[in-house]
N, C-alpha and C positions, 0 to 999 in steps of 0.2 A: 595449770592450762595455757595453753598457745593463744598466743594474742591473736600471733592469727589466723590464728580457728575458732577464735571466742566473738571475733565479726564478726565473723556469720553466721551466726546462729540462727538468729531473726531475720533471713537474710526468704525473701519471696521470690518468683522462679522470675518476674520484673525484679529484683532485684540483681541478680545474679548475669540477665541478660542486661544490665546498666552497668554492670561493673567491667571493667574492660581485664582486668587480669584474667573474670573466666572464660571473655567473651575470647583472648589471641591463646590464648591455656588452652582455650572446643580450635583450637587451631593451629594445637604442637604448635608456637612459635612463642609462649608466654615464656613468665622470668617463674613463674611455681609449675611443679611435672604434674602431670592428670596422678602423682601417687601423691599428692600436695592430696588433690579434692578424693580422695578411694577413706586417708586419712579424718577429711573430714565429713565421710556417710558414713564411720568409728565412731564419727564422737558423737555425729549427729543424724541420725540415725531416716529426720523425718523428712531432712532436708535434700535425701537421694530425690523422693519428683521431684520438685518443688526445682531441682539442680537439671532432671535428665529434661523439662517443657521448657526450660530456658534453652537448653545443650541444643533440642528442636528447631526453637526461633531459629538459634545461629546459620544452622544447615542448612535450611529454609534459606536467609539471603546472602552465605554460603556459594553461592551459585552466581554470581554473581561476581565474582572474586578475581575473572576471567580482566575485565571493565576496571573494580578497585585495585588490583597490584601494583598497576602504577604507580597507587597512591601513595601519599604518607599515614604511618600510622596513624597519625593523629587521623590525619582528612578521611583513611576509612574508618576509622572510630566516629569523628563526629557523623557521617552517613549513614551507622551505624543506628543513631542514637537516633538520626530526623524521621529513618522509618518506620521508628517503632510504634507511634500514634497511630499510623494505617498499617501494620501491624496489628493493634488491639483493634482497634476499627474491627481490619476482616476478623480478628477473633469474635467479638462481638456478634454479625454478620452473622460469621458460623453458626456461632453459642442459637442466633434469635431461628436459622432458618431450620436449626435442629430439631428445637422446641417445637417450630413450627409443624416440621413433619411429624412429629413423638402425639401433638393434638388434631394435625387431618389422621392417622395410622389409630387416636385412639375414638375418632370421633367417626370415623372407617368402621371402626367396631359395633360403635355404640348402631349404627345403620342399620348395620349386616344384620347384630345381636336383633333389633327391634325387627328387619325382616324378614328373620329365621323364628320368633312371636307369632308378628303375624301370620308367618303360614299353618303353620302347624297352630291358630286359633283358629285357618280357616274347614279343617278335619273336626268330626265329633260331631254332635250333632245339635244344629240350630234350631232355636226358640221363640219365640214372635206372641204375649201376650198384651191383651188391651184392658185398662180396668176399665172400671164401674162409669157408663156416660160416657167414654175414649171407643170410638169410632179409627184401623187404620185401617192404610192399603200396602201391601204391598210385592214385591215383582222375585219368580222366585228366579232362580239360575239358568232354566228350561225356555224365562222369558215368560212365565203362566203369569196370571195379575191375578191377586185372593186378596176381597174387601172383607175384614174382618168385624164383624160388632160389636160391641160390651163385652164385658165380663170374657175376652174368649182364648184362646190358646190355637196355635202352630205349632205346628215343630216338624223337622225334618233331618235328613244325615246329607249333609254340609255338599256330600263330596258320591253322588249319586255314579252308582256305573255303571258303567254306559251299555251294559248287556241283561243290563237286569230295565225293570218300571221303574218307570220315577213316582216316589213314594213321598205321601203327606200323612200326621196325624194331627185326627182336630177334635176339640170341643168349645162344644159354643156353638156359635155360629154364622159360615164365612159364607161369602160366595164367590164361582171361584170361574175363572177365566179361561182355559185350559194353551196353550200354541199347542195345534196341528205335529206335529213333528214324523209322520211316515211318509212315506215318493209314494206316489200310485203303484200298486201292484209289489211294492217290495213293502210291507208287515212285518218291522220284527214285535224281540216278546216289551226291545228298550222302548218300542217308541208308545207303551200305554202308561197311562199316569194311573195310580189307586191314592183316589184319599180313606183314607181309615179312621171309621166312627162308629162311638162304640164296639158294640159285637158286630157293625158289619165294613164292610173293603166292599167300593165302589170302583170301580175299573173303568176305566173313557179314554177316550181319544182329544183330537180340538173340544168342547164343546164347552156348555158356559151351565153355571145348575150353581143354588142354592143350598144350603145343608145344614139343619138349622138341630142338637141336642140341647136338648130343655130336660129335667125335672122326666127324666129314661122314657122321652119320649125322640124318638128322629124324624125325621121331614127330609122328604128330597124329590127337590123341585126342579125341572127339567127346562132348559128353555132351549139352546142347541144340543145338536145331534144325536148324544143315544148315550147312557149309561148300565153295569152294568151293573147290576145289586146285588152279591153274596153274603150268607152269613151261614148261623150255628141253620143244624135242621138241615139240614140241605140245601136251606134257603136260594130261588136262583132267579132274577129276577131281571127283566130286558124293560127302561121306562123309554117308552115316548116323551119328543117335546108336545108340554100343557100337560102334561101328566106330573102330581103328588103322590108318590114312593112314602108310607104312615108306616113306622115301625116303634112295638111297646114294647120296651126290653126286659120288661117285670113280665106280663105275660106270655111271650115267644109268638106274639099275634101280630098280621102284618094287613095290608091293601094298599091298592094300587085304584087314582080316584083323579076324573077331572078336576083340574080346580083353573084359577083365577094364578096363576102364576105369579101376573105384576103384582099383589101382593101378599108375595112372599119376599122379590126384594123392594119395599116401599124404602128397607132405614137407609139400604145404599142409599134415596135422596134423601134422608133428611127428615122423612114420614113416618108416620105411625095407621099403617092401614088403619079403618075397624071396622068393616064393614062385614057383619055379620054377626061382627065378635060383643059377647058379652061384661061384663065385668070381672068376671076372673081372669082371661086372660087380662086385662090390660095390669088385674094383680100379680103378674105371676112376669108383662114384663117391667113392672121397678122394678116388680124383686131383681129376675133375675139379669135383666140391664144395669138398674142407674143401685140396685144395693141396700135395698129401701124394708124394713119387713114394713107390713101392711092389713094393721088388722082394720074391719068391717066388725062394725059394730049391729049394723042386723041384718044376718047371712041371704036373707031375700034379696037384697039389691047385688048380692052378685048375677043374678043374674038377670039382672037388669039388660037389656041389647043397649046401638049404638052402630051409625052407621060416618059413611064420612071420613077422612082422612086428616088428621091430623099432624101439618108440619110444625117439629120436636128439634127444636136449638137448645132443648134443658130440661128438666120436669116436670119446671114448672107449668109448660105448654099442654102436659097431658095433666094437670091438678086442674088446669081451668076449667076444661076439657070438661071434668069431671064433675064439676063443684056449680057446671051451669048450668049444665044438660039435666043433673039428678038428684039438682034441689038441695046439697047435703050441707055437710058444714066436715072440712079437712080442716085437726089441724097434725102440723109436720112436729117433730119433734127430735131435734140431733136425725140420726135414722131413721125412724119413725113414720107413719104415715096412718094417721086418725082416720079415716073416711062413720062419720056416724049419719045421724038421716038431722033435719032440722024441728 
């Protein structure tokens, strides 16, 4: 094997760049002619990439040839070697910039993907649920405010169409403060707000009202504005402030009564209004809003009536009032409440 060739078999780009014969040959004035380097590549093909890299480095420095032409070969070579560390530093800087750009591009791609996922998530149905004993207030896209009572849910399509009514679906109990969007004398279809509850549809403009759907009985108490109530069998009622609409879903029967509407929203203030309520009404609250199973050992107790308002921070407040106003014993086991005579 040619000893001159074997000398270069393990060379890297930096080695070629530091080799005077290779550098001078790149300038076509060295002792080795280009056919020598071709022979070297034929013998060691893996060296081609290293040689091309070193050749590029040499050509970069060749730009200074005008100045260096007045120097001897040794002086030029010393200058080249002196520039090697600076060039390596520049290469490291370029590599750092390249990696930084790649990282920045990757981060930008991830950010864009995150934004895309967020935008996609804004389509479809948005649903909010409350657990037993939990109350929550939420703002809708039109700035209407909904307060959800315990064990309730509200859903709506995120992308309300500008030419259609705003629609929501309620299960449980909620108090609505609907934002008025209609301009004077320019009422359009999309100005209406529709609440779907059970078999009924409630159509309103800017209105404040409470809707309760429990145990097959829907109650709509109106405080401000007006509500059109529509349902099966041609049901069509207009509700005025101070009125409560009551609908029995199983019997398909309804009635409208004058009532104390403040009682209907006592729960929004953390209170339980028991004015003219009996124990059966309170039992339904314990079961529907707090998720307990209530056992009343003496059914005669269910008709016992109460009066007043209970400040409710938790279920213990309700049980305290029952125990001391009815003189009964109350036992709580896990999620079961047993009420029995003393």
